C-alpha positions as CSV (number, residue, x, y, z in Angstrom):
1,M,57.6,126.3,81.3
2,K,60.1,129.0,81.4
3,Q,58.0,131.5,83.2
4,A,57.7,129.0,86.5
5,Y,61.6,128.7,85.6
6,L,62.5,132.5,85.7
7,A,60.0,132.6,89.0
8,G,61.7,130.1,91.3
9,L,65.3,131.2,89.7
10,I,65.0,134.0,91.1
11,S,63.3,132.8,94.8
12,A,66.7,130.6,95.0
13,L,69.1,133.6,94.2
14,M,67.2,135.6,96.6
15,A,67.6,133.0,99.2
16,T,64.4,134.2,101.0
17,P,62.1,131.8,103.2
18,A,59.1,132.0,101.8
19,V,58.0,133.1,105.3
20,A,59.6,136.7,104.2
21,I,57.9,139.5,105.4
22,E,56.8,141.9,102.4
23,I,57.3,145.5,104.1
24,Y,56.8,147.6,100.7
25,K,54.7,146.4,97.2
26,D,53.1,148.6,94.5
27,D,53.3,148.2,90.9
28,T,56.1,147.8,89.9
29,N,58.1,146.9,93.1
30,A,58.4,144.8,96.6
31,V,60.6,144.6,99.2
32,K,61.3,141.8,101.5
33,I,62.8,141.0,104.9
34,G,64.1,137.9,105.7
35,G,66.8,136.0,107.3
36,W,66.8,134.2,110.5
37,I,67.5,134.3,114.6
38,D,69.8,131.2,115.5
39,V,71.2,130.5,118.8
40,R,72.0,127.1,120.3
41,A,73.8,125.6,123.4
42,I,77.0,123.4,122.5
43,D,79.3,120.8,124.4
44,T,82.7,120.9,122.3
45,Q,86.7,121.2,123.1
46,G,86.1,121.6,127.0
47,V,84.2,124.1,126.6
48,S,79.5,124.5,127.4
49,E,78.6,127.7,125.9
50,V,75.1,129.4,124.1
51,A,76.3,130.0,120.3
52,N,75.6,132.0,117.7
53,G,74.0,129.3,114.5
54,A,75.0,131.8,111.2
55,S,72.2,134.2,112.5
56,R,71.8,136.2,109.8
57,I,69.3,139.3,108.6
58,N,68.8,140.3,104.4
59,F,66.9,143.0,102.5
60,A,65.7,141.4,99.1
61,F,64.3,143.8,96.2
62,D,62.5,143.4,93.1
63,R,61.6,145.3,90.1
64,K,59.5,145.0,86.9
65,L,61.2,146.1,84.1
66,K,60.2,146.6,80.1
67,N,59.9,143.8,78.1
68,D,59.4,141.2,80.8
69,W,62.6,142.1,82.2
70,Q,63.3,142.4,85.9
71,A,65.7,144.0,88.2
72,F,66.5,142.7,91.7
73,A,69.5,143.1,94.2
74,K,69.6,141.5,97.6
75,L,71.8,142.6,100.6
76,E,72.6,140.1,103.6
77,W,75.0,140.6,107.1
78,G,75.6,138.2,108.9
79,I,75.0,139.4,113.2
80,N,76.0,137.9,116.5
81,P,73.4,138.0,119.1
82,V,75.0,136.4,121.2
83,G,78.8,137.8,121.8
84,S,82.0,136.1,121.3
85,G,82.4,133.0,122.3
86,K,85.8,130.7,122.0
87,V,84.0,127.3,120.5
88,I,84.8,127.7,116.5
89,Y,83.7,124.9,114.5
90,N,82.0,125.6,111.4
91,G,82.8,127.3,107.8
92,D,80.3,130.6,109.1
93,E,81.1,130.6,112.8
94,S,85.4,130.3,111.4
95,F,84.0,133.6,109.1
96,E,82.7,135.2,111.9
97,S,85.3,135.1,114.1
98,A,87.5,137.2,111.9
99,Q,84.9,140.3,112.0
100,D,85.6,143.0,114.6
101,D,81.8,144.1,114.3
102,F,78.8,142.8,115.2
103,M,77.2,142.6,111.6
104,Y,79.6,141.5,108.7
105,N,78.6,141.0,105.0
106,R,77.6,137.7,103.9
107,L,76.0,138.4,100.3
108,G,75.5,141.9,98.1
109,Y,74.2,141.3,94.6
110,A,72.1,143.4,91.7
111,G,70.8,141.0,88.7
112,L,68.4,141.3,85.9
113,S,66.7,138.7,84.7
114,H,64.4,137.6,81.5
115,A,62.1,134.1,80.7
116,D,63.9,134.0,78.0
117,Y,67.2,135.3,78.2
118,G,68.4,133.9,81.5
119,T,69.6,135.7,84.4
120,L,72.7,138.0,84.9
121,T,73.8,138.8,88.8
122,L,77.0,140.8,90.1
123,G,78.5,141.0,93.6
124,K,79.3,138.7,96.9
125,Q,76.7,135.9,95.8
126,W,76.9,132.0,96.5
127,G,79.3,130.1,93.6
128,A,78.6,128.0,90.4
129,W,80.0,125.0,92.7
130,Y,77.2,125.4,95.7
131,D,74.8,123.9,92.8
132,V,77.1,121.2,93.1
133,V,76.9,119.9,96.8
134,S,74.2,122.4,98.7
135,H,71.3,119.5,99.0
136,T,73.5,118.3,102.2
137,N,74.2,121.1,103.5
138,L,71.7,121.1,105.8
139,A,72.7,119.8,109.2
140,F,72.3,122.8,112.4
141,F,75.6,121.8,113.2
142,T,78.3,121.9,110.5
143,D,78.3,120.9,106.7
144,G,80.0,122.1,103.8
145,N,83.3,121.7,105.3
146,A,84.1,118.2,103.3
147,S,82.3,119.4,99.7
148,G,85.4,122.1,99.0
149,T,82.6,124.9,99.6
150,Y,83.6,126.3,102.2
151,T,87.6,126.6,102.1
152,Y,90.6,127.5,104.2
153,N,90.1,126.1,106.9
154,K,86.0,126.5,106.9
155,F,86.3,130.1,106.1
156,D,83.6,131.1,103.5
157,G,84.5,130.1,100.4
158,A,84.8,134.2,99.5
159,V,88.5,133.1,97.8
160,N,88.1,131.3,95.4
161,G,84.4,132.4,94.3
162,T,83.5,128.2,96.2
163,G,81.1,129.3,98.6
164,R,80.2,133.0,99.2
165,G,82.3,134.0,96.3
166,D,83.2,137.6,96.3
167,K,82.9,140.0,93.1
168,I,81.5,137.3,91.2
169,V,80.0,138.0,87.5
170,Q,77.1,135.3,86.9
171,Y,74.8,133.7,84.3
172,R,71.8,131.4,84.8
173,N,70.0,129.7,82.4
174,S,67.8,126.5,82.0
175,L,67.6,124.4,78.6
176,G,64.6,122.3,79.6
177,E,64.8,120.4,82.6
178,V,69.0,121.0,82.7
179,S,69.7,124.6,84.2
180,F,73.3,125.8,84.8
181,A,75.0,128.7,86.6
182,A,78.2,129.4,84.9
183,Q,80.8,132.3,86.7
184,I,84.1,134.6,86.5
185,Q,85.3,136.4,89.8
186,L,87.1,139.4,88.6
187,K,89.5,140.3,91.0
188,S,92.8,140.6,92.3
189,E,93.2,140.4,95.7
190,K,96.0,139.1,98.8
191,V,94.6,137.2,101.6
192,T,96.6,136.9,105.1
193,L,95.2,134.1,107.0
194,D,95.3,133.4,110.1
195,K,98.6,132.4,112.8
196,A,98.5,128.7,113.0
197,N,102.1,128.6,114.6
198,D,103.5,126.4,112.0
199,P,106.8,127.0,109.6
200,L,104.5,125.4,106.7
201,E,101.1,127.0,107.1
202,V,100.1,129.7,104.5
203,S,100.4,133.0,105.7
204,R,99.6,134.9,102.6
205,L,97.4,133.8,99.3
206,D,97.6,135.8,95.8
207,Y,94.9,134.7,93.6
208,S,93.4,136.7,89.9
209,N,90.2,135.1,87.9
210,T,88.6,132.4,88.8
211,A,85.6,130.2,87.5
212,G,83.2,128.0,87.8
213,L,80.4,125.9,86.6
214,G,77.1,124.2,88.1
215,V,74.7,122.3,86.4
216,T,71.5,120.8,87.5
217,Y,69.4,117.9,85.9
218,Q,65.8,117.6,87.4
219,V,65.0,113.8,86.4
220,N,61.7,114.4,87.7
221,E,59.8,116.0,90.8
222,L,61.4,113.8,93.6
223,W,65.1,113.1,92.1
224,L,68.1,115.5,90.5
225,V,71.7,114.9,90.0
226,T,74.7,117.7,89.4
227,F,78.0,118.0,87.8
228,G,80.2,120.9,87.9
229,G,83.7,122.6,89.1
230,N,85.5,125.5,89.7
231,Y,89.5,126.7,88.2
232,G,91.7,129.1,89.4
233,Q,95.5,130.0,89.9
234,V,96.7,130.7,93.6
235,D,100.6,131.6,94.1
236,G,101.3,132.8,97.9
237,S,103.7,132.1,100.2
238,R,104.2,130.0,103.5
239,A,105.4,130.9,107.5
240,D,108.7,129.8,106.5
241,G,109.6,132.5,103.6
242,T,109.2,129.7,101.1
243,S,106.6,130.5,98.0
244,F,104.2,128.8,95.8
245,D,102.4,128.9,92.7
246,E,100.2,126.4,92.1
247,T,96.5,125.7,89.8
248,D,93.1,125.6,92.1
249,Y,90.2,123.5,90.6
250,I,87.6,121.0,92.1
251,Y,85.4,118.9,90.5
252,G,82.3,116.0,91.2
253,L,79.1,115.8,91.5
254,G,75.8,114.6,93.4
255,F,72.2,113.9,93.6
256,A,69.1,114.4,96.1
257,Y,65.8,112.7,96.2
258,G,63.0,114.0,97.7
259,Q,62.4,117.7,99.3
260,W,63.2,118.8,102.5
261,D,61.3,120.3,105.3
262,V,58.6,118.1,104.2
263,A,57.0,114.9,104.8
264,G,58.8,112.2,103.7
265,F,62.2,110.7,103.1
266,Y,65.4,112.7,102.0
267,A,68.7,112.0,100.9
268,A,71.2,113.4,98.9
269,A,75.4,113.3,98.8
270,N,77.9,114.6,96.3
271,I,81.5,113.6,95.8
272,N,84.5,116.0,94.7
273,W,87.9,116.2,93.7
274,N,90.7,118.6,94.5
275,Q,94.1,119.9,93.9
276,F,95.2,123.4,95.9
277,H,91.6,123.6,96.7
278,D,92.2,124.3,101.0
279,T,94.4,124.4,103.8
280,D,93.9,121.5,106.6
281,N,93.7,122.9,110.1
282,L,97.1,124.3,110.7
283,N,96.7,126.6,107.2
284,R,99.2,123.7,105.3
285,M,97.9,123.5,101.8
286,I,96.0,120.2,100.9
287,P,98.3,119.3,97.3
288,E,95.0,117.1,96.2
289,S,92.6,115.4,98.2
290,K,88.7,114.0,97.9
291,G,85.7,114.6,99.6
292,V,82.5,113.4,100.1
293,E,79.4,114.6,102.1
294,S,76.0,113.1,102.3
295,I,72.7,113.1,104.6
296,M,69.7,111.0,105.2
297,A,66.6,112.2,106.9
298,Y,62.8,111.0,107.3
299,Q,60.4,114.1,108.6
300,Y,56.7,112.7,109.9
301,D,54.0,114.6,109.9
302,N,54.3,115.5,113.2
303,G,57.0,117.9,112.2
304,I,60.0,115.1,113.9
305,R,62.4,114.6,111.7
306,F,65.6,111.9,112.5
307,M,68.5,112.5,110.0
308,L,72.1,111.4,109.4
309,T,75.2,112.7,108.2
310,Y,78.4,111.7,106.9
311,N,81.0,113.9,105.8
312,L,84.9,113.0,104.6
313,L,87.7,115.1,103.2
314,E,90.8,113.1,103.1
315,A,94.5,114.2,101.7
316,G,96.0,112.3,99.4
317,D,99.7,110.5,99.6
318,E,101.9,114.3,98.3
319,Y,100.2,115.3,101.6
320,A,102.5,112.9,103.5
321,K,105.4,114.0,101.2
322,A,105.0,117.6,102.4
323,Y,104.4,117.4,105.8
324,Q,106.8,114.5,107.3
325,G,104.4,111.2,106.9
326,D,101.1,113.7,108.1
327,V,97.6,112.0,107.5
328,F,94.7,114.4,107.5
329,K,91.6,112.6,107.1
330,R,88.9,114.9,108.2
331,Q,85.9,112.4,108.6
332,S,82.4,113.1,110.8
333,M,79.2,111.8,111.3
334,V,75.9,113.9,112.5
335,A,73.1,112.5,114.4
336,G,69.8,114.7,114.8
337,V,66.6,115.2,115.7
338,H,64.5,118.2,115.1
339,Y,60.5,119.4,115.7
340,L,59.7,121.4,113.0
341,F,56.5,123.8,114.6
342,D,56.7,125.3,111.4
343,T,59.0,125.4,108.2
344,S,60.0,129.0,110.0
345,T,60.2,128.0,113.9
346,V,62.6,124.8,114.7
347,V,64.3,123.3,118.0
348,F,67.0,120.6,117.3
349,A,69.4,118.8,119.0
350,E,72.3,117.1,117.3
351,F,75.3,115.5,118.2
352,S,78.1,115.1,116.3
353,K,81.3,112.4,116.1
354,N,84.6,112.7,115.1
355,L,85.7,109.6,113.2
356,G,88.8,111.7,111.7
357,D,92.7,110.6,111.2
358,F,95.0,113.0,111.8
359,K,98.1,111.4,113.6
360,G,101.4,113.4,112.9
361,Q,103.7,115.8,115.0
362,K,100.8,118.1,115.5
363,E,98.0,115.8,116.1
364,A,96.3,117.8,119.0
365,A,96.1,120.7,117.5
366,M,95.1,119.5,114.3
367,E,92.2,117.6,116.0
368,L,90.8,120.6,118.5
369,S,88.2,122.0,115.7
370,E,86.8,117.7,115.1
371,D,85.7,117.3,119.0
372,D,83.0,115.4,119.0
373,A,79.7,118.1,120.1
374,F,76.6,118.0,121.3
375,L,74.4,120.8,120.4
376,I,70.9,122.0,121.4
377,G,68.7,124.7,119.9
378,L,66.0,126.9,118.7
379,R,65.7,128.4,114.7
380,Y,63.4,131.5,114.2
381,S,62.8,132.6,110.9
382,L,61.3,135.5,109.6
């Protein structure tokens, strides 16, 4: 059981598709190259253009050590094969838009693992919180924007460690059918956010260490449940010169049924509660909010898959008090049809409907990145 868990855990940590290309192997070392090229045509925000779909390339390294230990490492870069564009519509696109180069760092970490003692990793990696909510982050258009993963106006979650967190030390292990990840971020970092032309927007953040936990219980071959949280202290300043010093926390739970990319029914959902964890579309801090993400899909034996998602991130009463009665309710549904030639080559079409409510003095600016959208595309995985 432990050996099977270890193999699965390393595979999950490396996040290398099953069809990744093995470019070197001997009795001790193995190297694989993975990733995907995702290109799509999208119509949204009054623009029709060819856009990048979080394309990436990665190298995964594995080494057998004595006494049943293993060492491994991963390097992953985001790449933009289509050139710059105007449309910013999800966490990866927002992160990519802030980069100056064709390639940018997505992941980079190394670790040690043992079937009995678990796995320890250090570097830029997926946070423990992502274990709780990752099972709904599967639509090609946009997901993760209500789950507390891609924080600070759909960025990559590096700052507070809930997405692809920077400078994380993470430990993973399992007890029977329960697996867990515990982590800390060891850093002291000042972050400057893009201007959104609002005096109450957050212009600077100062984060010190954060901590996170994610727990997964595999009920049986089809059902699993998750829960966890993330905690940190944040202080910063706004464009008008005022400052704040608050506790950033998020906690929640989720479930999943079935297997993605396998014929049959799949469903997953999660819910979270958070405080000073994210910003609205104008980079103003959200004092408290509740997030929900859900997905349902059915895949036929012939490779055709239909899917439907529903996402909600709704700010609480403190938000209205802080911003002169403004409303922040990010709410959307995505309907899509995919055709899988195989699990590594997928063509897709999806339509996203904005159901949000952003009533207030700057409603038009708030709604821009939440616009209805239609896209068709191709994902080619290595």
